[in-house]
C-alpha positions in Angstrom: -12.4 74.8 30.6 -15.7 76.7 30.8 -18.7 74.8 32.1 -21.0 73.2 29.5 -24.3 75.0 29.0 -27.2 73.5 30.9 -30.8 73.3 29.7 -32.8 76.5 30.2 -34.7 76.5 33.5 -38.3 77.6 33.0 -39.4 79.7 36.0 -42.4 81.6 34.5 -45.8 79.8 34.7 -47.0 81.4 31.5 -44.2 79.7 29.6 -44.6 76.3 31.2 -48.3 76.4 30.4 -47.4 76.4 26.7 -46.7 72.6 27.2 -50.0 71.8 28.8 -51.1 71.1 25.3 -49.7 67.6 24.5 -49.5 68.3 20.8 -47.0 71.1 21.4 -44.8 68.7 23.4 -45.0 66.2 20.5 -44.1 68.9 17.9 -41.3 70.2 20.0 -39.8 66.7 20.3 -40.1 66.1 16.6 -38.5 69.4 15.8 -35.7 68.8 18.3 -34.9 65.5 16.6 -35.1 66.9 13.1 -32.9 69.9 13.8 -34.9 72.0 11.3 -38.3 71.4 9.6 -41.2 73.0 8.1 -44.8 72.8 9.5 -45.7 70.6 6.5 -42.9 68.2 7.3 -43.8 68.0 11.0 -47.5 67.7 10.0 -46.7 64.6 7.9 -44.8 63.0 10.7 -47.5 63.7 13.2 -50.4 63.0 10.8 -51.9 66.4 11.3 -53.1 69.3 9.2 -50.2 71.7 8.4 -52.3 74.7 9.4 -52.8 73.2 12.9 -49.0 72.5 13.2 -48.3 76.1 12.1 -50.6 77.5 14.8 -48.9 75.5 17.5 -45.4 76.3 16.3 -46.3 80.0 16.4 -47.5 79.5 20.0 -44.2 77.8 20.9 -42.3 80.7 19.2 -44.3 83.2 21.3 -42.9 81.6 24.4 -39.4 81.3 23.1 -39.2 77.5 22.7 -38.8 77.5 18.9 -37.6 80.0 16.3 -37.4 80.5 12.6 -34.4 78.8 11.1 -32.6 81.4 9.1 -31.2 80.7 5.6 -33.3 77.5 5.0 -36.1 78.8 2.9 -35.4 78.8 -0.8 -38.6 80.4 -2.0 -39.9 82.3 1.0 -43.3 80.5 0.9 -42.6 78.1 3.7 -41.1 78.8 7.1 -38.4 76.6 8.5 -38.3 76.1 12.3 -35.8 75.0 14.8 -35.7 74.7 18.6 -34.5 77.9 20.3 -31.9 76.1 22.4 -30.0 73.0 21.6 -29.7 72.3 25.3 -33.4 72.0 25.7 -35.3 73.1 28.8 -36.3 72.0 32.2 -38.1 73.1 35.3 -38.4 72.4 39.0 -41.8 71.7 40.4 -41.0 73.6 43.6 -40.7 76.8 41.6 -44.5 76.6 40.9 -45.8 74.8 44.0 -46.9 78.0 45.8 -50.2 78.2 43.9 -52.8 75.6 43.0 -52.6 76.7 39.4 -48.8 76.2 39.4 -49.1 72.8 40.9 -51.7 71.8 38.4 -49.6 73.0 35.4 -46.6 71.1 36.7 -48.7 68.0 37.1 -50.1 68.3 33.6 -46.8 69.0 31.9 -45.0 66.2 33.8 -47.6 63.7 33.0 -47.6 64.8 29.3 -43.8 64.4 29.2 -44.1 60.9 30.7 -46.9 59.8 28.4 -44.9 61.0 25.4 -41.9 59.1 26.5 -44.0 56.0 27.2 -45.6 56.1 23.8 -42.2 56.4 22.2 -40.9 53.4 24.1 -44.0 51.3 23.3 -43.5 52.1 19.6 -40.0 50.7 19.9 -41.2 47.6 21.7 -43.8 47.1 18.9 -41.1 47.4 16.3 -38.3 45.5 18.0 -38.1 42.7 15.4 -37.5 45.3 12.7 -34.4 46.7 14.4 -32.3 43.6 14.3 -30.1 42.0 16.9 -27.4 44.7 16.9 -29.8 47.4 18.0 -32.0 45.2 20.3 -28.9 43.9 22.1 -27.6 47.5 22.6 -30.9 48.8 23.8 -31.5 48.7 27.5 -34.1 49.1 30.2 -32.9 49.1 33.8 -34.1 49.8 37.3 -32.0 50.1 40.4 -33.5 50.2 43.9 -31.6 52.0 46.6 -32.0 54.1 49.8 -30.7 57.7 49.3 -31.1 61.1 50.8 -32.5 64.0 48.7 -29.0 65.4 48.4 -27.6 62.0 47.2 -30.4 61.7 44.6 -29.7 65.3 43.4 -25.9 64.4 43.2 -26.7 61.3 41.2 -28.8 63.4 38.8 -25.9 65.8 38.3 -23.6 62.9 37.5 -26.0 61.4 35.0 -26.5 64.8 33.3 -22.7 65.0 32.8 -22.7 61.6 31.1 -25.7 62.3 28.9 -24.2 65.7 27.8 -20.9 64.0 26.9 -22.7 61.5 24.7 -24.9 64.2 23.1 -21.8 66.3 22.3 -20.2 63.2 20.7 -23.3 62.7 18.6 -23.4 66.3 17.5 -19.7 66.3 16.6 -20.2 63.2 14.5 -23.1 64.8 12.7 -21.0 67.9 12.1 -18.3 65.9 10.3 -20.8 63.8 8.3 -20.2 60.6 10.3 -23.8 59.4 10.1 -23.3 55.8 9.0 -24.9 53.3 11.4 -26.4 56.1 13.5 -30.1 56.3 14.5 -32.0 58.6 16.9 -31.7 57.2 20.4 -33.8 58.2 23.4 -32.6 57.6 26.9 -35.1 57.9 29.7 -34.0 58.0 33.4 -36.3 58.6 36.4 -35.2 58.9 40.0 -38.0 59.3 42.5 -38.9 58.3 46.1 -41.4 55.6 47.0 -42.6 53.8 50.1 -43.6 50.2 50.4 
């Protein structure tokens, strides 16, 4: 069986800099969740002007993160967009640590990702009562404290990636067959990092 495709690894600073604007991160996440959308649809979700959303989508397209979705437009007036890769993207901070600018960009993008995830989780916490017991009992927030080597932490990450990909593939297969009853968008956040007491 061939290996499953992994997220694209960003190694060019100019591409990573596209996400130093937090609005682009937000729009990318909205588009990833939607599958395909127009700038107007995304603007409505983000409470922004469609012209501003169009501008940022074009910037993301220039860097290869989003692309026009072919065959969606019925009248040619509005462009449909989709993320360029279903697998998403990632980066290693060490690939950019050799210059002060690279380190600053990594810090900005990483903080932006974290702030976006935190805002999403806070929204869930604010709306917990509206989800009902079935969803709130299924939702989780966990932390495990352990002593590991860098190699062990990397191995754990690899194992968790395999699990997450398996569940994402299951989700996509269900969508492809029209099995959408009872399904909602679910976000799983995992962090593994060293700390000292």
